[in-house]
N, CA, C and O atoms as a GROMACS GRO file, in nm:
protein
  428
    1MET      N    1   0.084  -0.121   0.001
    1MET     CA    2   0.012   0.004  -0.002
    1MET      C    3   0.076   0.123  -0.014
    1MET      O    4   0.037   0.211  -0.090
    2ARG      N    5   0.206   0.134   0.079
    2ARG     CA    6   0.297   0.225   0.068
    2ARG      C    7   0.338   0.266  -0.078
    2ARG      O    8   0.347   0.387  -0.103
    3ASP      N    9   0.359   0.184  -0.164
    3ASP     CA   10   0.414   0.197  -0.291
    3ASP      C   11   0.301   0.293  -0.367
    3ASP      O   12   0.331   0.387  -0.440
    4THR      N   13   0.178   0.256  -0.339
    4THR     CA   14   0.061   0.340  -0.403
    4THR      C   15   0.074   0.477  -0.378
    4THR      O   16   0.061   0.559  -0.469
    5TYR      N   17   0.103   0.518  -0.231
    5TYR     CA   18   0.109   0.640  -0.226
    5TYR      C   19   0.238   0.722  -0.258
    5TYR      O   20   0.244   0.845  -0.259
    6VAL      N   21   0.338   0.639  -0.285
    6VAL     CA   22   0.472   0.688  -0.325
    6VAL      C   23   0.433   0.728  -0.485
    6VAL      O   24   0.461   0.840  -0.526
    7VAL      N   25   0.380   0.649  -0.554
    7VAL     CA   26   0.358   0.680  -0.680
    7VAL      C   27   0.259   0.798  -0.706
    7VAL      O   28   0.284   0.881  -0.793
    8LEU      N   29   0.133   0.806  -0.621
    8LEU     CA   30   0.045   0.914  -0.620
    8LEU      C   31   0.135   1.051  -0.587
    8LEU      O   32   0.130   1.151  -0.659
    9PHE      N   33   0.206   1.043  -0.485
    9PHE     CA   34   0.276   1.174  -0.450
    9PHE      C   35   0.381   1.202  -0.560
    9PHE      O   36   0.414   1.318  -0.588
   10LYS      N   37   0.428   1.103  -0.616
   10LYS     CA   38   0.519   1.134  -0.741
   10LYS      C   39   0.465   1.221  -0.840
   10LYS      O   40   0.519   1.319  -0.891
   11ALA      N   41   0.318   1.159  -0.868
   11ALA     CA   42   0.246   1.223  -0.981
   11ALA      C   43   0.218   1.368  -0.940
   11ALA      O   44   0.214   1.460  -1.021
   12LEU      N   45   0.199   1.382  -0.809
   12LEU     CA   46   0.141   1.499  -0.764
   12LEU      C   47   0.253   1.603  -0.729
   12LEU      O   48   0.230   1.718  -0.694
   13SER      N   49   0.388   1.542  -0.745
   13SER     CA   50   0.515   1.628  -0.713
   13SER      C   51   0.554   1.716  -0.818
   13SER      O   52   0.651   1.790  -0.801
   14SER      N   53   0.488   1.717  -0.926
   14SER     CA   54   0.518   1.792  -1.040
   14SER      C   55   0.429   1.937  -1.073
   14SER      O   56   0.312   1.940  -1.111
   15ASN      N   57   0.505   2.037  -1.052
   15ASN     CA   58   0.433   2.179  -1.061
   15ASN      C   59   0.356   2.189  -1.189
   15ASN      O   60   0.248   2.247  -1.189
   16SER      N   61   0.403   2.136  -1.299
   16SER     CA   62   0.314   2.126  -1.419
   16SER      C   63   0.180   2.056  -1.393
   16SER      O   64   0.074   2.110  -1.424
   17ARG      N   65   0.187   1.928  -1.332
   17ARG     CA   66   0.068   1.856  -1.326
   17ARG      C   67  -0.036   1.917  -1.218
   17ARG      O   68  -0.158   1.899  -1.222
   18ILE      N   69   0.029   1.987  -1.128
   18ILE     CA   70  -0.054   2.067  -1.044
   18ILE      C   71  -0.115   2.188  -1.112
   18ILE      O   72  -0.228   2.222  -1.078
   19MET      N   73  -0.066   2.241  -1.186
   19MET     CA   74  -0.120   2.365  -1.276
   19MET      C   75  -0.226   2.314  -1.354
   19MET      O   76  -0.332   2.377  -1.366
   20ILE      N   77  -0.204   2.189  -1.416
   20ILE     CA   78  -0.306   2.117  -1.512
   20ILE      C   79  -0.416   2.092  -1.430
   20ILE      O   80  -0.522   2.137  -1.471
   21LEU      N   81  -0.417   2.022  -1.309
   21LEU     CA   82  -0.526   2.004  -1.196
   21LEU      C   83  -0.603   2.113  -1.171
   21LEU      O   84  -0.726   2.107  -1.177
   22ARG      N   85  -0.529   2.236  -1.136
   22ARG     CA   86  -0.582   2.341  -1.104
   22ARG      C   87  -0.692   2.416  -1.216
   22ARG      O   88  -0.801   2.470  -1.194
   23VAL      N   89  -0.620   2.397  -1.340
   23VAL     CA   90  -0.694   2.464  -1.444
   23VAL      C   91  -0.825   2.362  -1.478
   23VAL      O   92  -0.929   2.412  -1.520
   24LEU      N   93  -0.812   2.226  -1.459
   24LEU     CA   94  -0.920   2.155  -1.482
   24LEU      C   95  -1.030   2.179  -1.358
   24LEU      O   96  -1.151   2.184  -1.378
   25ALA      N   97  -0.970   2.192  -1.234
   25ALA     CA   98  -1.061   2.226  -1.116
   25ALA      C   99  -1.149   2.350  -1.156
   25ALA      O  100  -1.272   2.338  -1.151
   26GLU      N  101  -1.095   2.462  -1.193
   26GLU     CA  102  -1.146   2.588  -1.211
   26GLU      C  103  -1.237   2.608  -1.340
   26GLU      O  104  -1.327   2.691  -1.346
   27ARG      N  105  -1.196   2.510  -1.458
   27ARG     CA  106  -1.267   2.544  -1.577
   27ARG      C  107  -1.342   2.414  -1.620
   27ARG      O  108  -1.423   2.420  -1.713
   28GLY      N  109  -1.319   2.307  -1.561
   28GLY     CA  110  -1.390   2.177  -1.598
   28GLY      C  111  -1.348   2.104  -1.709
   28GLY      O  112  -1.225   2.099  -1.720
   29GLU      N  113  -1.412   2.045  -1.794
   29GLU     CA  114  -1.376   1.955  -1.903
   29GLU      C  115  -1.299   2.035  -2.006
   29GLU      O  116  -1.352   2.135  -2.054
   30MET      N  117  -1.185   2.000  -2.040
   30MET     CA  118  -1.104   2.071  -2.138
   30MET      C  119  -1.026   1.978  -2.232
   30MET      O  120  -0.988   1.871  -2.185
   31SER      N  121  -0.997   2.010  -2.371
   31SER     CA  122  -0.903   1.942  -2.443
   31SER      C  123  -0.763   1.993  -2.415
   31SER      O  124  -0.745   2.101  -2.360
   32VAL      N  125  -0.663   1.912  -2.454
   32VAL     CA  126  -0.524   1.949  -2.444
   32VAL      C  127  -0.498   2.107  -2.492
   32VAL      O  128  -0.439   2.195  -2.429
   33GLU      N  129  -0.561   2.117  -2.620
   33GLU     CA  130  -0.547   2.268  -2.678
   33GLU      C  131  -0.599   2.360  -2.582
   33GLU      O  132  -0.532   2.460  -2.554
   34GLU      N  133  -0.707   2.340  -2.528
   34GLU     CA  134  -0.757   2.436  -2.441
   34GLU      C  135  -0.678   2.455  -2.302
   34GLU      O  136  -0.680   2.562  -2.242
   35ILE      N  137  -0.615   2.352  -2.258
   35ILE     CA  138  -0.547   2.358  -2.139
   35ILE      C  139  -0.419   2.448  -2.159
   35ILE      O  140  -0.378   2.533  -2.079
   36THR      N  141  -0.359   2.409  -2.295
   36THR     CA  142  -0.233   2.474  -2.333
   36THR      C  143  -0.245   2.634  -2.336
   36THR      O  144  -0.144   2.705  -2.336
   37LYS      N  145  -0.376   2.686  -2.337
   37LYS     CA  146  -0.409   2.818  -2.354
   37LYS      C  147  -0.393   2.892  -2.226
   37LYS      O  148  -0.372   3.013  -2.220
   38HIS      N  149  -0.406   2.806  -2.116
   38HIS     CA  150  -0.407   2.850  -1.963
   38HIS      C  151  -0.265   2.830  -1.900
   38HIS      O  152  -0.228   2.901  -1.807
   39ILE      N  153  -0.187   2.731  -1.954
   39ILE     CA  154  -0.063   2.726  -1.900
   39ILE      C  155   0.057   2.732  -2.006
   39ILE      O  156   0.034   2.711  -2.125
   40ASN      N  157   0.164   2.758  -1.966
   40ASN     CA  158   0.270   2.787  -2.066
   40ASN      C  159   0.341   2.663  -2.078
   40ASN      O  160   0.456   2.653  -2.034
   41LEU      N  161   0.278   2.559  -2.138
   41LEU     CA  162   0.366   2.428  -2.193
   41LEU      C  163   0.312   2.392  -2.319
   41LEU      O  164   0.203   2.438  -2.353
   42ALA      N  165   0.388   2.303  -2.404
   42ALA     CA  166   0.347   2.253  -2.524
   42ALA      C  167   0.254   2.157  -2.517
   42ALA      O  168   0.253   2.083  -2.419
   43GLY      N  169   0.158   2.142  -2.620
   43GLY     CA  170   0.062   2.043  -2.624
   43GLY      C  171   0.119   1.884  -2.598
   43GLY      O  172   0.048   1.800  -2.542
   44SER      N  173   0.245   1.858  -2.642
   44SER     CA  174   0.310   1.736  -2.613
   44SER      C  175   0.328   1.704  -2.472
   44SER      O  176   0.312   1.591  -2.424
   45THR      N  177   0.362   1.808  -2.407
   45THR     CA  178   0.403   1.806  -2.263
   45THR      C  179   0.269   1.800  -2.191
   45THR      O  180   0.264   1.721  -2.097
   46VAL      N  181   0.177   1.860  -2.215
   46VAL     CA  182   0.052   1.857  -2.161
   46VAL      C  183  -0.005   1.710  -2.159
   46VAL      O  184  -0.046   1.660  -2.054
   47SER      N  185  -0.006   1.643  -2.282
   47SER     CA  186  -0.049   1.517  -2.302
   47SER      C  187   0.034   1.414  -2.222
   47SER      O  188  -0.020   1.318  -2.167
   48ARG      N  189   0.155   1.436  -2.218
   48ARG     CA  190   0.236   1.344  -2.132
   48ARG      C  191   0.197   1.365  -1.976
   48ARG      O  192   0.184   1.268  -1.902
   49HIS      N  193   0.180   1.477  -1.937
   49HIS     CA  194   0.132   1.500  -1.802
   49HIS      C  195  -0.003   1.419  -1.776
   49HIS      O  196  -0.021   1.329  -1.694
   50LEU      N  197  -0.079   1.466  -1.854
   50LEU     CA  198  -0.232   1.401  -1.852
   50LEU      C  199  -0.210   1.264  -1.834
   50LEU      O  200  -0.260   1.205  -1.738
   51GLN      N  201  -0.134   1.203  -1.922
   51GLN     CA  202  -0.131   1.032  -1.925
   51GLN      C  203  -0.091   1.009  -1.772
   51GLN      O  204  -0.160   0.933  -1.704
   52GLU      N  205   0.014   1.070  -1.721
   52GLU     CA  206   0.047   1.028  -1.587
   52GLU      C  207  -0.070   1.063  -1.487
   52GLU      O  208  -0.076   0.997  -1.383
   53LEU      N  209  -0.158   1.155  -1.508
   53LEU     CA  210  -0.259   1.172  -1.399
   53LEU      C  211  -0.378   1.081  -1.437
   53LEU      O  212  -0.461   1.048  -1.352
   54ARG      N  213  -0.385   1.044  -1.561
   54ARG     CA  214  -0.477   0.918  -1.582
   54ARG      C  215  -0.434   0.791  -1.516
   54ARG      O  216  -0.509   0.715  -1.456
   55MET      N  217  -0.317   0.777  -1.531
   55MET     CA  218  -0.270   0.650  -1.467
   55MET      C  219  -0.299   0.655  -1.330
   55MET      O  220  -0.340   0.550  -1.280
   56GLN      N  221  -0.286   0.762  -1.251
   56GLN     CA  222  -0.324   0.767  -1.111
   56GLN      C  223  -0.478   0.793  -1.084
   56GLN      O  224  -0.514   0.826  -0.971
   57GLU      N  225  -0.565   0.778  -1.181
   57GLU     CA  226  -0.693   0.801  -1.178
   57GLU      C  227  -0.749   0.914  -1.141
   57GLU      O  228  -0.867   0.915  -1.105
   58LEU      N  229  -0.667   1.034  -1.143
   58LEU     CA  230  -0.714   1.159  -1.096
   58LEU      C  231  -0.778   1.252  -1.211
   58LEU      O  232  -0.829   1.362  -1.187
   59VAL      N  233  -0.769   1.197  -1.333
   59VAL     CA  234  -0.836   1.258  -1.450
   59VAL      C  235  -0.875   1.154  -1.524
   59VAL      O  236  -0.820   1.045  -1.534
   60THR      N  237  -1.008   1.207  -1.593
   60THR     CA  238  -1.087   1.114  -1.658
   60THR      C  239  -1.071   1.180  -1.803
   60THR      O  240  -1.018   1.289  -1.822
   61VAL      N  241  -1.122   1.099  -1.902
   61VAL     CA  242  -1.116   1.146  -2.046
   61VAL      C  243  -1.239   1.080  -2.114
   61VAL      O  244  -1.273   0.962  -2.108
   62LYS      N  245  -1.302   1.186  -2.186
   62LYS     CA  246  -1.397   1.152  -2.291
   62LYS      C  247  -1.357   1.188  -2.430
   62LYS      O  248  -1.290   1.286  -2.464
   63HIS      N  249  -1.413   1.086  -2.512
   63HIS     CA  250  -1.355   1.093  -2.668
   63HIS      C  251  -1.483   1.145  -2.744
   63HIS      O  252  -1.594   1.100  -2.717
   64ASP      N  253  -1.463   1.239  -2.836
   64ASP     CA  254  -1.557   1.258  -2.947
   64ASP      C  255  -1.476   1.229  -3.077
   64ASP      O  256  -1.364   1.178  -3.079
   65ALA      N  257  -1.538   1.264  -3.169
   65ALA     CA  258  -1.478   1.232  -3.319
   65ALA      C  259  -1.333   1.246  -3.331
   65ALA      O  260  -1.260   1.157  -3.372
   66GLN      N  261  -1.289   1.379  -3.288
   66GLN     CA  262  -1.171   1.413  -3.309
   66GLN      C  263  -1.083   1.466  -3.175
   66GLN      O  264  -0.962   1.489  -3.185
   67ASN      N  265  -1.147   1.480  -3.069
   67ASN     CA  266  -1.076   1.518  -2.968
   67ASN      C  267  -1.093   1.449  -2.841
   67ASN      O  268  -1.199   1.388  -2.827
   68ARG      N  269  -1.009   1.449  -2.748
   68ARG     CA  270  -1.029   1.423  -2.609
   68ARG      C  271  -1.030   1.516  -2.515
   68ARG      O  272  -0.948   1.607  -2.521
   69TYR      N  273  -1.126   1.510  -2.410
   69TYR     CA  274  -1.162   1.603  -2.326
   69TYR      C  275  -1.122   1.547  -2.190
   69TYR      O  276  -1.154   1.433  -2.158
   70TYR      N  277  -1.063   1.617  -2.119
   70TYR     CA  278  -1.023   1.567  -1.967
   70TYR      C  279  -1.063   1.638  -1.884
   70TYR      O  280  -1.082   1.757  -1.908
   71SER      N  281  -1.087   1.581  -1.757
   71SER     CA  282  -1.177   1.644  -1.638
   71SER      C  283  -1.093   1.591  -1.509
   71SER      O  284  -1.034   1.482  -1.507
   72LEU      N  285  -1.096   1.680  -1.404
   72LEU     CA  286  -1.053   1.634  -1.283
   72LEU      C  287  -1.144   1.530  -1.207
   72LEU      O  288  -1.260   1.565  -1.187
   73ASP      N  289  -1.109   1.422  -1.169
   73ASP     CA  290  -1.194   1.338  -1.081
   73ASP      C  291  -1.192   1.368  -0.959
   73ASP      O  292  -1.114   1.303  -0.889
   74ARG      N  293  -1.269   1.463  -0.900
   74ARG     CA  294  -1.262   1.531  -0.775
   74ARG      C  295  -1.269   1.421  -0.672
   74ARG      O  296  -1.192   1.418  -0.576
   75GLU      N  297  -1.367   1.329  -0.696
   75GLU     CA  298  -1.406   1.221  -0.589
   75GLU      C  299  -1.297   1.143  -0.578
   75GLU      O  300  -1.259   1.125  -0.462
   76ARG      N  301  -1.234   1.090  -0.666
   76ARG     CA  302  -1.111   0.999  -0.661
   76ARG      C  303  -0.994   1.069  -0.585
   76ARG      O  304  -0.934   1.022  -0.489
   77LEU      N  305  -0.974   1.179  -0.640
   77LEU     CA  306  -0.849   1.263  -0.569
   77LEU      C  307  -0.876   1.283  -0.402
   77LEU      O  308  -0.790   1.281  -0.314
   78ALA      N  309  -1.013   1.300  -0.386
   78ALA     CA  310  -1.049   1.308  -0.241
   78ALA      C  311  -1.034   1.170  -0.173
   78ALA      O  312  -0.976   1.157  -0.064
   79ASP      N  313  -1.089   1.067  -0.243
   79ASP     CA  314  -1.062   0.930  -0.180
   79ASP      C  315  -0.924   0.887  -0.152
   79ASP      O  316  -0.886   0.824  -0.053
   80LYS      N  317  -0.854   0.929  -0.252
   80LYS     CA  318  -0.699   0.873  -0.232
   80LYS      C  319  -0.630   0.965  -0.136
   80LYS      O  320  -0.543   0.916  -0.065
   81LEU      N  321  -0.656   1.089  -0.125
   81LEU     CA  322  -0.591   1.165  -0.029
   81LEU      C  323  -0.653   1.134   0.125
   81LEU      O  324  -0.587   1.131   0.229
   82GLY      N  325  -0.772   1.115   0.113
   82GLY     CA  326  -0.844   1.077   0.253
   82GLY      C  327  -0.795   0.922   0.293
   82GLY      O  328  -0.773   0.897   0.411
   83SER      N  329  -0.782   0.832   0.202
   83SER     CA  330  -0.721   0.702   0.238
   83SER      C  331  -0.571   0.713   0.305
   83SER      O  332  -0.531   0.647   0.401
   84PHE      N  333  -0.499   0.810   0.234
   84PHE     CA  334  -0.365   0.831   0.261
   84PHE      C  335  -0.358   0.891   0.417
   84PHE      O  336  -0.287   0.835   0.500
   85LEU      N  337  -0.433   1.000   0.448
   85LEU     CA  338  -0.463   1.056   0.578
   85LEU      C  339  -0.515   0.956   0.682
   85LEU      O  340  -0.468   0.953   0.795
   86LYS      N  341  -0.613   0.875   0.642
   86LYS     CA  342  -0.650   0.762   0.718
   86LYS      C  343  -0.549   0.654   0.779
   86LYS      O  344  -0.546   0.601   0.890
   87GLY      N  345  -0.470   0.640   0.670
   87GLY     CA  346  -0.360   0.551   0.707
   87GLY      C  347  -0.270   0.599   0.784
   87GLY      O  348  -0.193   0.518   0.834
   88LEU      N  349  -0.256   0.729   0.812
   88LEU     CA  350  -0.162   0.801   0.900
   88LEU      C  351  -0.239   0.807   1.038
   88LEU      O  352  -0.179   0.842   1.140
   89GLY      N  353  -0.358   0.777   1.040
   89GLY     CA  354  -0.433   0.782   1.169
   89GLY      C  355  -0.491   0.932   1.189
   89GLY      O  356  -0.533   0.972   1.298
   90ILE      N  357  -0.486   1.009   1.070
   90ILE     CA  358  -0.550   1.144   1.070
   90ILE      C  359  -0.680   1.130   1.000
   90ILE      O  360  -0.688   1.075   0.890
   91ALA      N  361  -0.775   1.175   1.059
   91ALA     CA  362  -0.917   1.176   1.019
   91ALA      C  363  -0.935   1.298   0.916
   91ALA      O  364  -0.905   1.411   0.954
   92PRO      N  365  -0.978   1.280   0.804
   92PRO     CA  366  -0.987   1.411   0.720
   92PRO      C  367  -1.113   1.493   0.770
   92PRO      O  368  -1.220   1.443   0.806
   93ALA      N  369  -1.082   1.621   0.765
   93ALA     CA  370  -1.189   1.711   0.810
   93ALA      C  371  -1.328   1.706   0.749
   93ALA      O  372  -1.335   1.718   0.627
   94VAL      N  373  -1.432   1.689   0.815
   94VAL     CA  374  -1.553   1.682   0.739
   94VAL      C  375  -1.637   1.790   0.805
   94VAL      O  376  -1.656   1.794   0.926
   95PRO      N  377  -1.686   1.876   0.715
   95PRO     CA  378  -1.761   2.008   0.768
   95PRO      C  379  -1.899   1.959   0.829
   95PRO      O  380  -1.947   1.848   0.804
   96PRO      N  381  -1.950   2.041   0.901
   96PRO     CA  382  -2.072   2.022   0.971
   96PRO      C  383  -2.175   1.982   0.880
   96PRO      O  384  -2.148   2.008   0.763
   97ALA      N  385  -2.304   1.916   0.901
   97ALA     CA  386  -2.409   1.900   0.802
   97ALA      C  387  -2.448   2.031   0.758
   97ALA      O  388  -2.431   2.130   0.830
   98GLY      N  389  -2.501   2.037   0.635
   98GLY     CA  390  -2.548   2.154   0.585
   98GLY      C  391  -2.428   2.257   0.535
   98GLY      O  392  -2.463   2.356   0.470
   99GLU      N  393  -2.318   2.239   0.558
   99GLU     CA  394  -2.196   2.324   0.530
   99GLU      C  395  -2.132   2.260   0.389
   99GLU      O  396  -2.120   2.139   0.368
  100ASP      N  397  -2.093   2.362   0.301
  100ASP     CA  398  -2.024   2.334   0.187
  100ASP      C  399  -1.889   2.250   0.218
  100ASP      O  400  -1.836   2.261   0.329
  101GLN      N  401  -1.841   2.178   0.133
  101GLN     CA  402  -1.711   2.103   0.138
  101GLN      C  403  -1.612   2.209   0.109
  101GLN      O  404  -1.631   2.290   0.018
  102PRO      N  405  -1.500   2.210   0.188
  102PRO     CA  406  -1.386   2.319   0.155
  102PRO      C  407  -1.340   2.272   0.027
  102PRO      O  408  -1.336   2.154  -0.006
  103SER      N  409  -1.296   2.397  -0.064
  103SER     CA  410  -1.254   2.362  -0.199
  103SER      C  411  -1.092   2.337  -0.198
  103SER      O  412  -1.017   2.400  -0.124
  104LEU      N  413  -1.055   2.251  -0.277
  104LEU     CA  414  -0.904   2.214  -0.290
  104LEU      C  415  -0.837   2.315  -0.332
  104LEU      O  416  -0.862   2.350  -0.447
  105ASP      N  417  -0.753   2.379  -0.270
  105ASP     CA  418  -0.665   2.498  -0.316
  105ASP      C  419  -0.535   2.459  -0.383
  105ASP      O  420  -0.431   2.447  -0.318
  106LEU      N  421  -0.542   2.437  -0.537
  106LEU     CA  422  -0.420   2.375  -0.598
  106LEU      C  423  -0.328   2.491  -0.623
  106LEU      O  424  -0.262   2.464  -0.723
  107ARG      N  425  -0.295   2.612  -0.573
  107ARG     CA  426  -0.222   2.704  -0.597
  107ARG      C  427  -0.074   2.684  -0.554
  107ARG      O  428   0.009   2.772  -0.574
   0.00000   0.00000   0.00000
């Protein structure tokens, strides 16, 4: 199980991947071309980072005839980070009933 977290945090250790996650969190479903307009990376570089994020199941992809559209899998990200915290004996903060979930600040 430890190796799972090592691989997850390795994927999250890239500033470029964090920027991609932030853009997807803010803007929703986007193509590689759309992502490159918001961050200063080449399309091939963004694609490579998205592949790593997909391998960690942090990003999902939808296909249409000519494009792929990527989205942040918020639930999966929260589950993975929550599981990590639980493994450390730290209970993730849960807001009182009726309050909004805190947003994940990826800045």
